[in-house]
mmCIF file of the N, C-alpha and C atoms, coordinates in Angstrom:
data_MODEL
# 
_entry.id   MODEL 
# 
loop_
_atom_site.group_PDB 
_atom_site.id 
_atom_site.type_symbol 
_atom_site.label_atom_id 
_atom_site.label_alt_id 
_atom_site.label_comp_id 
_atom_site.label_asym_id 
_atom_site.label_entity_id 
_atom_site.label_seq_id 
_atom_site.pdbx_PDB_ins_code 
_atom_site.Cartn_x 
_atom_site.Cartn_y 
_atom_site.Cartn_z 
_atom_site.occupancy 
_atom_site.B_iso_or_equiv 
_atom_site.pdbx_formal_charge 
_atom_site.auth_seq_id 
_atom_site.auth_comp_id 
_atom_site.auth_asym_id 
_atom_site.auth_atom_id 
_atom_site.pdbx_PDB_model_num 
ATOM 1   N N  . MET A 1 1  ? 0.845  -1.183 0.000  1.00 0.00 ? 1  MET A N  1 
ATOM 2   C CA . MET A 1 1  ? 0.000  0.000  0.000  1.00 0.00 ? 1  MET A CA 1 
ATOM 3   C C  . MET A 1 1  ? 0.892  1.249  0.000  1.00 0.00 ? 1  MET A C  1 
ATOM 4   N N  . MET A 1 2  ? 0.521  2.210  -0.776 1.00 0.00 ? 2  MET A N  1 
ATOM 5   C CA . MET A 1 2  ? 1.313  3.432  -0.939 1.00 0.00 ? 2  MET A CA 1 
ATOM 6   C C  . MET A 1 2  ? 1.005  4.421  0.181  1.00 0.00 ? 2  MET A C  1 
ATOM 7   N N  . PHE A 1 3  ? 1.950  5.343  0.385  1.00 0.00 ? 3  PHE A N  1 
ATOM 8   C CA . PHE A 1 3  ? 1.724  6.417  1.343  1.00 0.00 ? 3  PHE A CA 1 
ATOM 9   C C  . PHE A 1 3  ? 0.670  7.372  0.829  1.00 0.00 ? 3  PHE A C  1 
ATOM 10  N N  . GLU A 1 4  ? -0.046 7.972  1.755  1.00 0.00 ? 4  GLU A N  1 
ATOM 11  C CA . GLU A 1 4  ? -0.931 9.060  1.366  1.00 0.00 ? 4  GLU A CA 1 
ATOM 12  C C  . GLU A 1 4  ? -0.090 10.324 1.268  1.00 0.00 ? 4  GLU A C  1 
ATOM 13  N N  . PHE A 1 5  ? -0.651 11.353 0.628  1.00 0.00 ? 5  PHE A N  1 
ATOM 14  C CA . PHE A 1 5  ? 0.134  12.559 0.357  1.00 0.00 ? 5  PHE A CA 1 
ATOM 15  C C  . PHE A 1 5  ? 0.590  13.240 1.647  1.00 0.00 ? 5  PHE A C  1 
ATOM 16  N N  . ASP A 1 6  ? -0.254 13.321 2.678  1.00 0.00 ? 6  ASP A N  1 
ATOM 17  C CA . ASP A 1 6  ? 0.159  13.983 3.922  1.00 0.00 ? 6  ASP A CA 1 
ATOM 18  C C  . ASP A 1 6  ? 1.251  13.187 4.641  1.00 0.00 ? 6  ASP A C  1 
ATOM 19  N N  . GLN A 1 7  ? 1.218  11.863 4.530  1.00 0.00 ? 7  GLN A N  1 
ATOM 20  C CA . GLN A 1 7  ? 2.288  11.058 5.106  1.00 0.00 ? 7  GLN A CA 1 
ATOM 21  C C  . GLN A 1 7  ? 3.592  11.298 4.356  1.00 0.00 ? 7  GLN A C  1 
ATOM 22  N N  . PHE A 1 8  ? 3.485  11.439 3.049  1.00 0.00 ? 8  PHE A N  1 
ATOM 23  C CA . PHE A 1 8  ? 4.662  11.712 2.233  1.00 0.00 ? 8  PHE A CA 1 
ATOM 24  C C  . PHE A 1 8  ? 5.258  13.074 2.598  1.00 0.00 ? 8  PHE A C  1 
ATOM 25  N N  . LEU A 1 9  ? 4.419  14.079 2.827  1.00 0.00 ? 9  LEU A N  1 
ATOM 26  C CA . LEU A 1 9  ? 4.916  15.398 3.233  1.00 0.00 ? 9  LEU A CA 1 
ATOM 27  C C  . LEU A 1 9  ? 5.589  15.327 4.603  1.00 0.00 ? 9  LEU A C  1 
ATOM 28  N N  . GLY A 1 10 ? 5.023  14.563 5.513  1.00 0.00 ? 10 GLY A N  1 
ATOM 29  C CA . GLY A 1 10 ? 5.637  14.392 6.821  1.00 0.00 ? 10 GLY A CA 1 
ATOM 30  C C  . GLY A 1 10 ? 6.999  13.720 6.716  1.00 0.00 ? 10 GLY A C  1 
ATOM 31  N N  . PHE A 1 11 ? 7.084  12.720 5.855  1.00 0.00 ? 11 PHE A N  1 
ATOM 32  C CA . PHE A 1 11 ? 8.349  12.035 5.633  1.00 0.00 ? 11 PHE A CA 1 
ATOM 33  C C  . PHE A 1 11 ? 9.387  12.986 5.044  1.00 0.00 ? 11 PHE A C  1 
ATOM 34  N N  . LEU A 1 12 ? 8.961  13.812 4.086  1.00 0.00 ? 12 LEU A N  1 
ATOM 35  C CA . LEU A 1 12 ? 9.880  14.792 3.505  1.00 0.00 ? 12 LEU A CA 1 
ATOM 36  C C  . LEU A 1 12 ? 10.329 15.814 4.551  1.00 0.00 ? 12 LEU A C  1 
ATOM 37  N N  . ALA A 1 13 ? 9.417  16.240 5.406  1.00 0.00 ? 13 ALA A N  1 
ATOM 38  C CA . ALA A 1 13 ? 9.787  17.185 6.468  1.00 0.00 ? 13 ALA A CA 1 
ATOM 39  C C  . ALA A 1 13 ? 10.799 16.532 7.412  1.00 0.00 ? 13 ALA A C  1 
ATOM 40  N N  . PHE A 1 14 ? 10.573 15.281 7.765  1.00 0.00 ? 14 PHE A N  1 
ATOM 41  C CA . PHE A 1 14 ? 11.508 14.561 8.624  1.00 0.00 ? 14 PHE A CA 1 
ATOM 42  C C  . PHE A 1 14 ? 12.885 14.469 7.976  1.00 0.00 ? 14 PHE A C  1 
ATOM 43  N N  . LEU A 1 15 ? 12.932 14.100 6.715  1.00 0.00 ? 15 LEU A N  1 
ATOM 44  C CA . LEU A 1 15 ? 14.219 14.004 6.024  1.00 0.00 ? 15 LEU A CA 1 
ATOM 45  C C  . LEU A 1 15 ? 14.911 15.358 5.947  1.00 0.00 ? 15 LEU A C  1 
ATOM 46  N N  . THR A 1 16 ? 14.144 16.422 5.722  1.00 0.00 ? 16 THR A N  1 
ATOM 47  C CA . THR A 1 16 ? 14.723 17.764 5.645  1.00 0.00 ? 16 THR A CA 1 
ATOM 48  C C  . THR A 1 16 ? 15.343 18.157 6.980  1.00 0.00 ? 16 THR A C  1 
ATOM 49  N N  . ILE A 1 17 ? 14.611 17.945 8.062  1.00 0.00 ? 17 ILE A N  1 
ATOM 50  C CA . ILE A 1 17 ? 15.118 18.296 9.390  1.00 0.00 ? 17 ILE A CA 1 
ATOM 51  C C  . ILE A 1 17 ? 16.340 17.451 9.737  1.00 0.00 ? 17 ILE A C  1 
ATOM 52  N N  . LEU A 1 18 ? 16.291 16.174 9.435  1.00 0.00 ? 18 LEU A N  1 
ATOM 53  C CA . LEU A 1 18 ? 17.420 15.287 9.694  1.00 0.00 ? 18 LEU A CA 1 
ATOM 54  C C  . LEU A 1 18 ? 18.652 15.740 8.913  1.00 0.00 ? 18 LEU A C  1 
ATOM 55  N N  . THR A 1 19 ? 18.482 16.073 7.648  1.00 0.00 ? 19 THR A N  1 
ATOM 56  C CA . THR A 1 19 ? 19.597 16.510 6.812  1.00 0.00 ? 19 THR A CA 1 
ATOM 57  C C  . THR A 1 19 ? 20.166 17.835 7.310  1.00 0.00 ? 19 THR A C  1 
ATOM 58  N N  . MET A 1 20 ? 19.298 18.766 7.704  1.00 0.00 ? 20 MET A N  1 
ATOM 59  C CA . MET A 1 20 ? 19.767 20.045 8.225  1.00 0.00 ? 20 MET A CA 1 
ATOM 60  C C  . MET A 1 20 ? 20.564 19.841 9.513  1.00 0.00 ? 20 MET A C  1 
ATOM 61  N N  . GLY A 1 21 ? 20.107 18.955 10.376 1.00 0.00 ? 21 GLY A N  1 
ATOM 62  C CA . GLY A 1 21 ? 20.831 18.663 11.606 1.00 0.00 ? 21 GLY A CA 1 
ATOM 63  C C  . GLY A 1 21 ? 22.186 18.037 11.328 1.00 0.00 ? 21 GLY A C  1 
ATOM 64  N N  . PHE A 1 22 ? 22.237 17.145 10.349 1.00 0.00 ? 22 PHE A N  1 
ATOM 65  C CA . PHE A 1 22 ? 23.501 16.509 9.988  1.00 0.00 ? 22 PHE A CA 1 
ATOM 66  C C  . PHE A 1 22 ? 24.511 17.543 9.512  1.00 0.00 ? 22 PHE A C  1 
ATOM 67  N N  . TRP A 1 23 ? 24.098 18.424 8.598  1.00 0.00 ? 23 TRP A N  1 
ATOM 68  C CA . TRP A 1 23 ? 25.028 19.418 8.070  1.00 0.00 ? 23 TRP A CA 1 
ATOM 69  C C  . TRP A 1 23 ? 25.402 20.451 9.116  1.00 0.00 ? 23 TRP A C  1 
ATOM 70  N N  . LEU A 1 24 ? 24.501 20.766 10.028 1.00 0.00 ? 24 LEU A N  1 
ATOM 71  C CA . LEU A 1 24 ? 24.833 21.666 11.127 1.00 0.00 ? 24 LEU A CA 1 
ATOM 72  C C  . LEU A 1 24 ? 25.895 21.033 12.023 1.00 0.00 ? 24 LEU A C  1 
ATOM 73  N N  . MET A 1 25 ? 25.765 19.755 12.302 1.00 0.00 ? 25 MET A N  1 
ATOM 74  C CA . MET A 1 25 ? 26.756 19.055 13.116 1.00 0.00 ? 25 MET A CA 1 
ATOM 75  C C  . MET A 1 25 ? 28.110 19.052 12.410 1.00 0.00 ? 25 MET A C  1 
ATOM 76  N N  . ILE A 1 26 ? 28.125 18.806 11.108 1.00 0.00 ? 26 ILE A N  1 
ATOM 77  C CA . ILE A 1 26 ? 29.370 18.826 10.343 1.00 0.00 ? 26 ILE A CA 1 
ATOM 78  C C  . ILE A 1 26 ? 29.997 20.211 10.399 1.00 0.00 ? 26 ILE A C  1 
ATOM 79  N N  . PHE A 1 27 ? 29.186 21.256 10.220 1.00 0.00 ? 27 PHE A N  1 
ATOM 80  C CA . PHE A 1 27 ? 29.688 22.626 10.256 1.00 0.00 ? 27 PHE A CA 1 
ATOM 81  C C  . PHE A 1 27 ? 30.278 22.944 11.621 1.00 0.00 ? 27 PHE A C  1 
ATOM 82  N N  . LEU A 1 28 ? 29.581 22.578 12.682 1.00 0.00 ? 28 LEU A N  1 
ATOM 83  C CA . LEU A 1 28 ? 30.057 22.878 14.023 1.00 0.00 ? 28 LEU A CA 1 
ATOM 84  C C  . LEU A 1 28 ? 31.377 22.185 14.321 1.00 0.00 ? 28 LEU A C  1 
ATOM 85  N N  . THR A 1 29 ? 31.490 20.923 13.938 1.00 0.00 ? 29 THR A N  1 
ATOM 86  C CA . THR A 1 29 ? 32.720 20.195 14.241 1.00 0.00 ? 29 THR A CA 1 
ATOM 87  C C  . THR A 1 29 ? 33.875 20.614 13.337 1.00 0.00 ? 29 THR A C  1 
ATOM 88  N N  . ALA A 1 30 ? 33.580 21.098 12.140 1.00 0.00 ? 30 ALA A N  1 
ATOM 89  C CA . ALA A 1 30 ? 34.650 21.434 11.204 1.00 0.00 ? 30 ALA A CA 1 
ATOM 90  C C  . ALA A 1 30 ? 35.094 22.886 11.310 1.00 0.00 ? 30 ALA A C  1 
ATOM 91  N N  . VAL A 1 31 ? 34.227 23.788 11.745 1.00 0.00 ? 31 VAL A N  1 
ATOM 92  C CA . VAL A 1 31 ? 34.549 25.210 11.725 1.00 0.00 ? 31 VAL A CA 1 
ATOM 93  C C  . VAL A 1 31 ? 34.548 25.816 13.120 1.00 0.00 ? 31 VAL A C  1 
ATOM 94  N N  . ILE A 1 32 ? 33.464 25.673 13.849 1.00 0.00 ? 32 ILE A N  1 
ATOM 95  C CA . ILE A 1 32 ? 33.298 26.386 15.112 1.00 0.00 ? 32 ILE A CA 1 
ATOM 96  C C  . ILE A 1 32 ? 34.204 25.813 16.205 1.00 0.00 ? 32 ILE A C  1 
ATOM 97  N N  . VAL A 1 33 ? 34.270 24.505 16.326 1.00 0.00 ? 33 VAL A N  1 
ATOM 98  C CA . VAL A 1 33 ? 35.065 23.898 17.401 1.00 0.00 ? 33 VAL A CA 1 
ATOM 99  C C  . VAL A 1 33 ? 36.551 24.222 17.253 1.00 0.00 ? 33 VAL A C  1 
ATOM 100 N N  . PRO A 1 34 ? 37.162 24.087 16.060 1.00 0.00 ? 34 PRO A N  1 
ATOM 101 C CA . PRO A 1 34 ? 38.577 24.480 15.948 1.00 0.00 ? 34 PRO A CA 1 
ATOM 102 C C  . PRO A 1 34 ? 38.799 25.967 16.227 1.00 0.00 ? 34 PRO A C  1 
ATOM 103 N N  . TYR A 1 35 ? 37.863 26.806 15.807 1.00 0.00 ? 35 TYR A N  1 
ATOM 104 C CA . TYR A 1 35 ? 37.967 28.246 16.078 1.00 0.00 ? 35 TYR A CA 1 
ATOM 105 C C  . TYR A 1 35 ? 37.949 28.503 17.587 1.00 0.00 ? 35 TYR A C  1 
ATOM 106 N N  . TRP A 1 36 ? 37.054 27.828 18.288 1.00 0.00 ? 36 TRP A N  1 
ATOM 107 C CA . TRP A 1 36 ? 36.938 27.970 19.735 1.00 0.00 ? 36 TRP A CA 1 
ATOM 108 C C  . TRP A 1 36 ? 38.205 27.467 20.434 1.00 0.00 ? 36 TRP A C  1 
ATOM 109 N N  . LEU A 1 37 ? 38.695 26.310 20.004 1.00 0.00 ? 37 LEU A N  1 
ATOM 110 C CA . LEU A 1 37 ? 39.912 25.761 20.605 1.00 0.00 ? 37 LEU A CA 1 
ATOM 111 C C  . LEU A 1 37 ? 41.116 26.665 20.354 1.00 0.00 ? 37 LEU A C  1 
ATOM 112 N N  . GLY A 1 38 ? 41.244 27.171 19.142 1.00 0.00 ? 38 GLY A N  1 
ATOM 113 C CA . GLY A 1 38 ? 42.352 28.061 18.827 1.00 0.00 ? 38 GLY A CA 1 
ATOM 114 C C  . GLY A 1 38 ? 42.317 29.318 19.681 1.00 0.00 ? 38 GLY A C  1 
ATOM 115 N N  . GLY A 1 39 ? 41.135 29.906 19.844 1.00 0.00 ? 39 GLY A N  1 
ATOM 116 C CA . GLY A 1 39 ? 41.009 31.097 20.682 1.00 0.00 ? 39 GLY A CA 1 
ATOM 117 C C  . GLY A 1 39 ? 41.335 30.811 22.127 1.00 0.00 ? 39 GLY A C  1 
ATOM 118 N N  . SER A 1 40 ? 40.902 29.674 22.621 1.00 0.00 ? 40 SER A N  1 
ATOM 119 C CA . SER A 1 40 ? 41.204 29.299 24.011 1.00 0.00 ? 40 SER A CA 1 
ATOM 120 C C  . SER A 1 40 ? 42.697 29.114 24.218 1.00 0.00 ? 40 SER A C  1 
ATOM 121 N N  . ILE A 1 41 ? 43.349 28.461 23.283 1.00 0.00 ? 41 ILE A N  1 
ATOM 122 C CA . ILE A 1 41 ? 44.788 28.233 23.397 1.00 0.00 ? 41 ILE A CA 1 
ATOM 123 C C  . ILE A 1 41 ? 45.544 29.558 23.330 1.00 0.00 ? 41 ILE A C  1 
ATOM 124 N N  . MET A 1 42 ? 45.146 30.442 22.431 1.00 0.00 ? 42 MET A N  1 
ATOM 125 C CA . MET A 1 42 ? 45.797 31.758 22.341 1.00 0.00 ? 42 MET A CA 1 
ATOM 126 C C  . MET A 1 42 ? 45.612 32.543 23.637 1.00 0.00 ? 42 MET A C  1 
ATOM 127 N N  . ASP A 1 43 ? 44.431 32.458 24.218 1.00 0.00 ? 43 ASP A N  1 
ATOM 128 C CA . ASP A 1 43 ? 44.159 33.156 25.471 1.00 0.00 ? 43 ASP A CA 1 
ATOM 129 C C  . ASP A 1 43 ? 45.032 32.610 26.602 1.00 0.00 ? 43 ASP A C  1 
ATOM 130 N N  . LEU A 1 44 ? 45.179 31.290 26.669 1.00 0.00 ? 44 LEU A N  1 
ATOM 131 C CA . LEU A 1 44 ? 46.054 30.694 27.692 1.00 0.00 ? 44 LEU A CA 1 
ATOM 132 C C  . LEU A 1 44 ? 47.499 31.141 27.518 1.00 0.00 ? 44 LEU A C  1 
ATOM 133 N N  . ILE A 1 45 ? 47.953 31.205 26.270 1.00 0.00 ? 45 ILE A N  1 
ATOM 134 C CA . ILE A 1 45 ? 49.330 31.638 26.011 1.00 0.00 ? 45 ILE A CA 1 
ATOM 135 C C  . ILE A 1 45 ? 49.514 33.091 26.445 1.00 0.00 ? 45 ILE A C  1 
ATOM 136 N N  . LYS A 1 46 ? 48.542 33.945 26.133 1.00 0.00 ? 46 LYS A N  1 
ATOM 137 C CA . LYS A 1 46 ? 48.633 35.355 26.536 1.00 0.00 ? 46 LYS A CA 1 
ATOM 138 C C  . LYS A 1 46 ? 48.659 35.488 28.059 1.00 0.00 ? 46 LYS A C  1 
ATOM 139 N N  . GLU A 1 47 ? 47.839 34.702 28.748 1.00 0.00 ? 47 GLU A N  1 
ATOM 140 C CA . GLU A 1 47 ? 47.830 34.744 30.209 1.00 0.00 ? 47 GLU A CA 1 
ATOM 141 C C  . GLU A 1 47 ? 49.166 34.306 30.790 1.00 0.00 ? 47 GLU A C  1 
ATOM 142 N N  . LYS A 1 48 ? 49.758 33.250 30.232 1.00 0.00 ? 48 LYS A N  1 
ATOM 143 C CA . LYS A 1 48 ? 51.058 32.783 30.719 1.00 0.00 ? 48 LYS A CA 1 
ATOM 144 C C  . LYS A 1 48 ? 52.133 33.838 30.485 1.00 0.00 ? 48 LYS A C  1 
ATOM 145 N N  . LYS A 1 49 ? 52.104 34.498 29.314 1.00 0.00 ? 49 LYS A N  1 
ATOM 146 C CA . LYS A 1 49 ? 53.069 35.553 29.033 1.00 0.00 ? 49 LYS A CA 1 
ATOM 147 C C  . LYS A 1 49 ? 52.903 36.707 30.009 1.00 0.00 ? 49 LYS A C  1 
ATOM 148 N N  . ALA A 1 50 ? 51.661 37.069 30.308 1.00 0.00 ? 50 ALA A N  1 
ATOM 149 C CA . ALA A 1 50 ? 51.412 38.170 31.238 1.00 0.00 ? 50 ALA A CA 1 
ATOM 150 C C  . ALA A 1 50 ? 51.899 37.806 32.640 1.00 0.00 ? 50 ALA A C  1 
ATOM 151 N N  . LYS A 1 51 ? 51.667 36.564 33.074 1.00 0.00 ? 51 LYS A N  1 
ATOM 152 C CA . LYS A 1 51 ? 52.154 36.127 34.391 1.00 0.00 ? 51 LYS A CA 1 
ATOM 153 C C  . LYS A 1 51 ? 53.676 36.156 34.437 1.00 0.00 ? 51 LYS A C  1 
ATOM 154 N N  . ARG A 1 52 ? 54.310 35.665 33.359 1.00 0.00 ? 52 ARG A N  1 
ATOM 155 C CA . ARG A 1 52 ? 55.754 35.659 33.304 1.00 0.00 ? 52 ARG A CA 1 
ATOM 156 C C  . ARG A 1 52 ? 56.314 37.087 33.353 1.00 0.00 ? 52 ARG A C  1 
ATOM 157 N N  . LYS A 1 53 ? 55.685 37.975 32.615 1.00 0.00 ? 53 LYS A N  1 
ATOM 158 C CA . LYS A 1 53 ? 56.114 39.370 32.583 1.00 0.00 ? 53 LYS A CA 1 
ATOM 159 C C  . LYS A 1 53 ? 55.944 40.029 33.962 1.00 0.00 ? 53 LYS A C  1 
ATOM 160 N N  . ALA A 1 54 ? 54.811 39.757 34.615 1.00 0.00 ? 54 ALA A N  1 
ATOM 161 C CA . ALA A 1 54 ? 54.560 40.320 35.942 1.00 0.00 ? 54 ALA A CA 1 
ATOM 162 C C  . ALA A 1 54 ? 55.572 39.788 36.955 1.00 0.00 ? 54 ALA A C  1 
ATOM 163 N N  . ALA A 1 55 ? 55.899 38.498 36.881 1.00 0.00 ? 55 ALA A N  1 
ATOM 164 C CA . ALA A 1 55 ? 56.881 37.911 37.789 1.00 0.00 ? 55 ALA A CA 1 
ATOM 165 C C  . ALA A 1 55 ? 58.269 38.503 37.531 1.00 0.00 ? 55 ALA A C  1 
ATOM 166 N N  . LYS A 1 56 ? 58.581 38.723 36.268 1.00 0.00 ? 56 LYS A N  1 
ATOM 167 C CA . LYS A 1 56 ? 59.875 39.295 35.899 1.00 0.00 ? 56 LYS A CA 1 
ATOM 168 C C  . LYS A 1 56 ? 59.995 40.737 36.411 1.00 0.00 ? 56 LYS A C  1 
ATOM 169 N N  . GLU A 1 57 ? 58.915 41.510 36.280 1.00 0.00 ? 57 GLU A N  1 
ATOM 170 C CA . GLU A 1 57 ? 58.919 42.888 36.752 1.00 0.00 ? 57 GLU A CA 1 
ATOM 171 C C  . GLU A 1 57 ? 58.987 42.956 38.273 1.00 0.00 ? 57 GLU A C  1 
ATOM 172 N N  . GLN A 1 58 ? 58.373 41.993 38.937 1.00 0.00 ? 58 GLN A N  1 
ATOM 173 C CA . GLN A 1 58 ? 58.380 41.969 40.400 1.00 0.00 ? 58 GLN A CA 1 
ATOM 174 C C  . GLN A 1 58 ? 59.788 41.661 40.932 1.00 0.00 ? 58 GLN A C  1 
ATOM 175 N N  . LYS A 1 59 ? 60.504 40.779 40.220 1.00 0.00 ? 59 LYS A N  1 
ATOM 176 C CA . LYS A 1 59 ? 61.865 40.420 40.622 1.00 0.00 ? 59 LYS A CA 1 
ATOM 177 C C  . LYS A 1 59 ? 62.806 41.620 40.484 1.00 0.00 ? 59 LYS A C  1 
ATOM 178 N N  . ALA A 1 60 ? 62.644 42.339 39.389 1.00 0.00 ? 60 ALA A N  1 
ATOM 179 C CA . ALA A 1 60 ? 63.578 43.442 39.106 1.00 0.00 ? 60 ALA A CA 1 
ATOM 180 C C  . ALA A 1 60 ? 63.377 44.653 39.963 1.00 0.00 ? 60 ALA A C  1 
# 
């Protein structure tokens, strides 16, 4: 037995939402996460440099 038209539309909506979620997950893991990690690492490096500089100035 074939699907009725409203069932077919529901199936298409489900596939559309599933596909959008898949590509959003790919985008997040490929672009946003590395950007976030890079910024965090740069921030940690800047903090360490500032601590080192402050300790050096305190010694002198």
